[in-house]
C-alpha positions in Angstrom: 33.6 -63.0 -41.2 33.6 -62.5 -44.9 36.5 -61.1 -46.9 34.9 -57.7 -47.2 34.7 -57.5 -43.3 38.5 -57.9 -43.0 40.9 -54.9 -43.0 44.6 -55.5 -43.4 47.3 -53.2 -42.2 50.9 -53.5 -40.9 50.4 -51.8 -37.6 47.1 -51.3 -35.7 47.2 -48.6 -32.9 44.3 -48.2 -30.5 44.2 -44.6 -29.2 44.9 -41.1 -30.5 46.6 -39.7 -27.4 50.3 -38.7 -27.4 51.4 -42.4 -27.1 49.4 -43.6 -30.1 50.2 -40.7 -32.3 53.9 -40.5 -31.5 54.4 -44.2 -32.1 52.6 -43.8 -35.5 54.9 -40.9 -36.5 58.0 -43.0 -35.9 57.0 -46.1 -37.6 58.7 -46.6 -41.0 56.9 -44.7 -43.8 56.5 -48.0 -45.7 54.4 -49.4 -43.0 50.6 -49.1 -43.3 49.4 -47.7 -40.0 45.7 -47.8 -38.9 44.8 -45.8 -35.8 41.4 -46.2 -34.2 39.7 -44.2 -31.5 36.4 -44.7 -29.6 35.4 -41.1 -29.9 36.7 -38.1 -31.9 40.5 -37.8 -32.0 40.5 -34.8 -29.7 38.6 -36.7 -27.0 41.8 -38.0 -25.5 43.1 -37.3 -22.0 46.4 -36.2 -23.6 44.5 -33.1 -24.7 43.5 -32.3 -21.1 47.0 -32.3 -19.6 47.5 -28.8 -18.2 50.8 -28.5 -16.3 53.5 -29.4 -18.7 56.2 -32.0 -19.6 59.4 -32.7 -17.6 62.8 -32.5 -19.2 66.4 -33.0 -18.0 67.8 -29.5 -18.1 71.4 -30.7 -17.9 73.5 -33.5 -16.5 73.8 -31.6 -13.3 70.1 -32.1 -12.8 70.1 -35.9 -13.5 70.5 -37.1 -9.9 67.9 -34.7 -8.6 65.4 -35.6 -11.4 66.0 -39.3 -10.8 65.6 -39.0 -7.0 62.4 -36.9 -7.3 60.8 -39.5 -9.5 61.7 -42.4 -7.2 60.7 -40.5 -4.1 57.3 -39.6 -5.5 56.9 -43.3 -6.5 57.7 -44.5 -3.0 60.9 -46.1 -4.4 58.8 -48.8 -6.1 59.9 -47.5 -9.5 62.0 -49.4 -12.1 65.4 -47.7 -12.0 66.1 -48.8 -15.6 62.8 -47.3 -16.9 63.4 -44.1 -15.0 66.9 -43.8 -16.4 65.6 -44.4 -19.9 62.9 -41.8 -19.6 65.2 -39.1 -18.2 68.1 -39.7 -20.5 65.7 -39.6 -23.6 63.8 -36.5 -22.5 65.8 -33.8 -24.3 65.8 -35.6 -27.6 62.0 -36.0 -27.3 61.5 -32.3 -26.5 63.6 -31.3 -29.5 61.4 -33.5 -31.7 58.3 -31.9 -30.3 59.7 -28.4 -31.1 60.5 -29.6 -34.6 56.8 -30.6 -34.9 55.8 -27.1 -34.0 54.9 -27.4 -30.3 54.8 -23.8 -29.0 56.4 -24.1 -25.6 56.6 -20.9 -23.5 59.7 -18.8 -24.2 61.2 -15.6 -22.9 63.7 -13.8 -25.1 63.9 -16.9 -27.3 64.8 -19.2 -24.4 62.5 -22.0 -23.1 60.7 -21.2 -19.8 60.6 -23.8 -17.0 58.1 -24.1 -14.2 58.1 -26.2 -11.0 55.4 -28.5 -9.6 54.9 -30.6 -6.5 57.8 -32.9 -5.4 60.2 -31.3 -7.9 63.3 -29.8 -6.3 63.9 -27.4 -9.2 61.9 -26.0 -12.2 62.3 -28.5 -15.0 58.8 -28.5 -16.6 58.1 -27.0 -20.1 54.6 -25.7 -20.7 52.3 -23.8 -23.0 50.0 -21.7 -20.8 47.8 -24.2 -19.0 47.0 -26.3 -22.0 50.3 -28.1 -22.6 48.7 -31.4 -23.5 46.5 -29.8 -26.1 49.4 -28.0 -27.6 51.5 -31.2 -27.9 48.7 -33.6 -29.0 47.3 -31.1 -31.6 50.7 -30.8 -33.3 51.2 -34.6 -33.4 47.6 -35.2 -34.7 48.2 -32.5 -37.4 51.4 -34.2 -38.5 49.8 -37.7 -38.4 47.0 -36.5 -40.7 49.6 -35.4 -43.2 51.2 -38.8 -43.5 50.0 -40.9 -46.5 50.8 -44.2 -44.7 48.6 -43.3 -41.6 44.8 -43.8 -41.6 42.7 -42.7 -38.7 39.3 -44.1 -38.0 37.2 -42.3 -35.4 34.2 -43.7 -33.5 35.7 -47.2 -33.8 35.8 -49.4 -30.7 38.1 -52.3 -30.1 36.0 -55.1 -28.8 38.5 -58.0 -28.8 41.9 -59.1 -29.8 42.5 -61.6 -32.6 45.0 -64.0 -30.9 46.1 -67.6 -30.8 48.9 -69.3 -28.9 49.9 -66.1 -27.2 50.4 -64.3 -30.6 48.4 -61.2 -31.5 47.2 -60.9 -35.1 45.0 -57.7 -34.7 41.6 -56.9 -33.3 37.9 -57.0 -33.8 36.4 -53.5 -34.0 33.0 -52.0 -34.0 32.3 -49.1 -36.3 30.0 -46.1 -35.6 27.1 -47.8 -37.4 27.6 -51.0 -35.4 29.3 -52.9 -38.1 32.0 -55.4 -36.9 35.3 -55.7 -38.7 38.4 -57.8 -38.2 41.6 -55.7 -38.5 44.6 -57.9 -39.2 48.0 -56.4 -38.3 51.5 -57.7 -38.0 51.8 -55.6 -34.8 49.3 -54.0 -32.5 49.8 -51.2 -30.1 47.4 -50.6 -27.2 47.4 -46.9 -26.3 43.9 -46.9 -24.9 44.6 -44.4 -22.1 43.4 -44.5 -18.5 40.5 -45.9 -16.5 38.7 -42.7 -15.3 35.4 -43.8 -16.9 35.2 -46.5 -14.3 34.8 -43.9 -11.5 32.1 -41.4 -10.7 34.6 -38.6 -9.9 37.5 -38.4 -12.3 39.4 -35.8 -14.4 39.3 -38.3 -17.4 37.0 -38.5 -20.3 34.1 -40.9 -19.4 34.7 -43.2 -22.4 38.1 -44.2 -21.1 37.2 -47.4 -19.3 40.4 -49.6 -19.5 39.6 -51.4 -22.7 43.2 -52.5 -23.1 43.1 -53.9 -19.6 39.9 -55.8 -20.2 41.2 -57.5 -23.3 44.5 -58.3 -21.6 42.6 -60.0 -18.8 40.6 -62.0 -21.4 43.7 -63.2 -23.2 46.0 -63.6 -20.2 48.4 -60.8 -21.0 50.4 -59.9 -18.0 49.4 -56.8 -15.9 51.3 -54.9 -13.3 50.4 -52.8 -10.3 46.8 -52.3 -11.4 45.8 -51.1 -7.9 48.1 -48.1 -8.3 45.6 -45.4 -9.1 46.5 -41.7 -8.5 44.2 -39.2 -6.9 44.8 -35.6 -8.0 44.6 -33.2 -5.0 43.0 -30.3 -6.7 39.9 -30.4 -9.0 37.3 -27.7 -9.0 34.5 -28.6 -6.6 31.1 -28.8 -8.2 27.8 -30.4 -7.5 27.3 -30.9 -11.2 27.8 -34.5 -12.6 30.4 -35.3 -15.2 34.2 -35.0 -15.6 36.0 -33.0 -12.9 37.9 -30.0 -14.0 41.6 -30.2 -12.9 43.4 -27.2 -11.4 47.0 -27.9 -12.4 49.7 -28.5 -9.9 51.6 -25.7 -11.7 49.3 -23.3 -9.8 50.7 -24.6 -6.5 54.2 -24.7 -8.0 53.9 -21.0 -8.7 52.8 -20.2 -5.1 49.1 -21.0 -4.6 48.2 -22.4 -1.1 45.5 -24.6 0.4 43.3 -23.3 3.1 40.9 -24.9 5.6 37.5 -23.6 6.6 39.1 -21.1 9.0 41.3 -19.7 6.2 44.5 -21.3 7.5 47.1 -23.1 5.5 47.3 -26.7 6.6 49.8 -28.6 4.3 52.9 -28.1 2.3 51.4 -28.0 -1.2 54.6 -29.1 -3.0 54.7 -32.6 -1.5 53.9 -35.6 -3.8 50.3 -35.8 -4.9 49.2 -38.7 -2.8 50.4 -37.0 0.4 48.7 -33.7 -0.4 45.4 -35.6 -1.4 45.5 -37.5 2.0 46.0 -34.2 3.8 43.0 -32.6 2.0 40.7 -35.6 2.8 41.7 -35.4 6.4 41.0 -31.6 6.5 37.7 -32.0 4.8 36.7 -34.5 7.5 37.8 -32.1 10.3 36.0 -29.2 8.7 32.9 -31.2 7.9 32.9 -29.8 4.3 33.1 -31.6 0.9 36.1 -29.3 -0.1 38.9 -27.1 1.0 40.0 -23.9 -0.7 42.8 -23.0 -3.0 44.1 -19.4 -2.8 46.0 -17.8 -5.6 46.5 -14.6 -3.7 50.3 -14.8 -3.9 50.2 -14.9 -7.7 50.2 -11.7 -9.7 47.0 -11.1 -11.7 48.8 -10.7 -15.0 50.7 -13.9 -14.4 47.4 -15.8 -13.7 45.8 -14.5 -16.9 48.9 -15.3 -19.0 50.0 -18.7 -17.5 46.6 -20.1 -16.4 43.9 -18.5 -18.8 41.9 -21.7 -19.1 41.7 -22.2 -15.3 40.8 -18.6 -14.8 38.0 -18.8 -17.4 36.6 -22.1 -16.1 36.5 -20.9 -12.5 34.8 -17.7 -13.6 32.1 -19.8 -15.3 31.5 -21.5 -11.9 31.3 -18.1 -10.2 34.8 -17.8 -8.8 37.3 -15.1 -9.7 40.7 -16.6 -8.8 42.4 -13.3 -8.9 40.2 -12.1 -6.0 39.0 -15.1 -4.0 40.0 -18.7 -3.1 38.2 -21.5 -5.0 36.8 -24.8 -3.6 38.8 -27.9 -4.6 38.5 -31.6 -4.0 40.6 -34.6 -4.9 39.5 -36.9 -7.7 40.7 -39.9 -9.6 43.3 -38.7 -12.2 45.9 -41.2 -13.4 46.7 -44.9 -13.6 50.2 -45.9 -12.7 49.6 -49.6 -13.2 48.6 -51.3 -16.4 49.6 -53.8 -19.1 53.1 -54.9 -18.2 55.7 -53.9 -20.8 59.5 -53.9 -21.1 61.6 -51.0 -22.2 60.6 -51.5 -25.8 56.9 -51.5 -25.1 56.5 -55.3 -25.6 53.8 -57.1 -23.6 53.8 -60.7 -22.6 52.0 -61.6 -25.9 54.0 -61.7 -29.1 53.4 -58.8 -31.5 51.3 -56.9 -28.9 52.7 -53.7 -27.6 51.3 -51.1 -25.1 52.2 -47.5 -24.5 51.0 -44.5 -22.5 48.8 -44.6 -19.5 47.4 -48.1 -20.2 50.9 -49.5 -20.0 53.2 -50.1 -17.0 56.9 -50.4 -17.1 57.4 -49.3 -13.5 58.6 -45.8 -14.3 56.1 -44.2 -12.0 56.2 -46.6 -9.1 53.3 -46.3 -6.6 52.7 -42.6 -7.3 53.5 -40.5 -10.4 55.7 -37.4 -10.2 53.9 -34.4 -11.7 54.4 -33.9 -15.4 56.2 -37.2 -16.0 53.2 -38.7 -17.8 53.5 -37.0 -21.2 57.2 -37.6 -21.2 56.9 -41.3 -20.3 54.3 -41.8 -22.9 56.3 -40.2 -25.7 59.6 -41.9 -24.8 58.3 -45.5 -24.7 55.8 -45.1 -27.5 58.7 -44.1 -29.7 60.8 -47.1 -28.5 57.9 -49.4 -29.4 57.8 -48.0 -32.9 61.6 -48.4 -33.3 61.3 -52.1 -32.1 58.5 -52.8 -34.6 60.6 -51.2 -37.4 63.3 -53.8 -36.8 61.2 -56.6 -38.3 59.5 -57.3 -41.6 55.7 -57.1 -41.7 53.4 -59.6 -43.3 49.9 -61.0 -42.8 50.1 -64.7 -42.2 47.6 -67.4 -43.3 46.9 -68.0 -39.6 45.8 -64.4 -39.2 43.4 -64.7 -42.1 42.0 -68.0 -40.8 41.4 -66.5 -37.4 39.7 -63.4 -38.9 37.3 -65.5 -41.0 36.5 -67.6 -37.9 35.3 -64.5 -35.9 31.7 -64.9 -35.0 29.9 -61.4 -34.9 27.1 -62.9 -32.8 29.4 -63.0 -29.7 29.8 -59.2 -29.9 26.3 -58.4 -30.9 25.2 -56.9 -27.5 27.7 -54.0 -27.3 26.3 -52.5 -24.1 26.4 -55.8 -22.3 30.0 -56.3 -23.5 31.0 -52.9 -22.1 29.3 -53.7 -18.8 31.1 -57.0 -18.6 34.5 -55.6 -19.4 34.0 -52.8 -16.9 33.1 -55.2 -14.1 36.0 -57.4 -14.9 38.6 -54.6 -14.7 37.1 -53.3 -11.5 37.1 -56.8 -10.0 40.8 -57.3 -11.0 41.8 -54.0 -9.4 40.0 -55.0 -6.1 41.6 -58.5 -6.2 45.1 -56.9 -6.6 44.3 -54.6 -3.6 43.3 -57.6 -1.6 46.5 -59.5 -2.4 48.7 -56.6 -1.4 46.8 -56.0 1.8 47.6 -59.6 2.8 51.3 -59.4 2.0 
């Protein structure tokens, strides 16, 4: 590549969800930060998170919170990662409040709700659009910072790496132009893998780009077969992203009914258990859905706490204040990912990962409801702090590698996407096969 096709920055971040944005906000203000995203900034799964964000209410809740997280994760969690997340939770919430996140309050005090597999209410929320409330505030703050540049419709197509050292990435701009972005440190915050599946709550452009490039460059992965199915998405014959009906609805008293109108499961069990029960009931009923009844919830409570869910169901022809709605499980969250330590470091030097694309073992085999936003924020911030500990510079090796990039190998963008997609899916199936033989 020519010099005019090379962009230099101190830190490159791929992704504008909570992980990418929060890490950017806690990098030193003297660091030049470039954030790229495949679509518009708002087309991140972080904006879609409905239920809320967990927080340690007090030390008397620590053991319970810890146990709930491990139990949901089938005790395959990393205890150190779980401890770090829980013990950091209140500080992160205070920071979000300082950024202007409008958590629900009553008489000035924060309100807490409960979701499946939680013993007590410990989840903060904003109506049923908590992710939007948090991510919007972080994005607004990031856009104010003079050291942060955001490039939309910019796709990462490869890492620039040599001898297990990351020097940045090759990116494709909206007009198809290829650029080499050189960075002292790179953070992969590319989100989930829902775009690999026909039925998912994720945005379709989230196809595991970070995983694909990690596979290509032999960056260690962990538990990539751990894929969470959310029990309750609105059943529809229409194609496209599934609309999630938050676990908070069940936490507030909604119940699941079979074709005969009978309750068939304890709705507050971990997600994987509830999803399996629904699949079994669907088979028994001979129907592609079961029904979710909100009859125990007060109408005013539904309209205040779950206005988005109410409106979306109404668009599909269901009034949740008067009738049960058809629901079906769908792919929702990725517990595995790029293996990281507690500071977000991957197995490649100067390459970090954060958020859903990363795996430090905090979720184990199944994520506890509303731990995703918290985990993303805690470890994204720790990655930023780790990067701040070192001086930043662009080496001669980085420039040499950038100039050696051949645009021809990335010319067919559609074929490249197809190849990466197939490689990620194949790796997931291989991991499943290995564990089935253990």
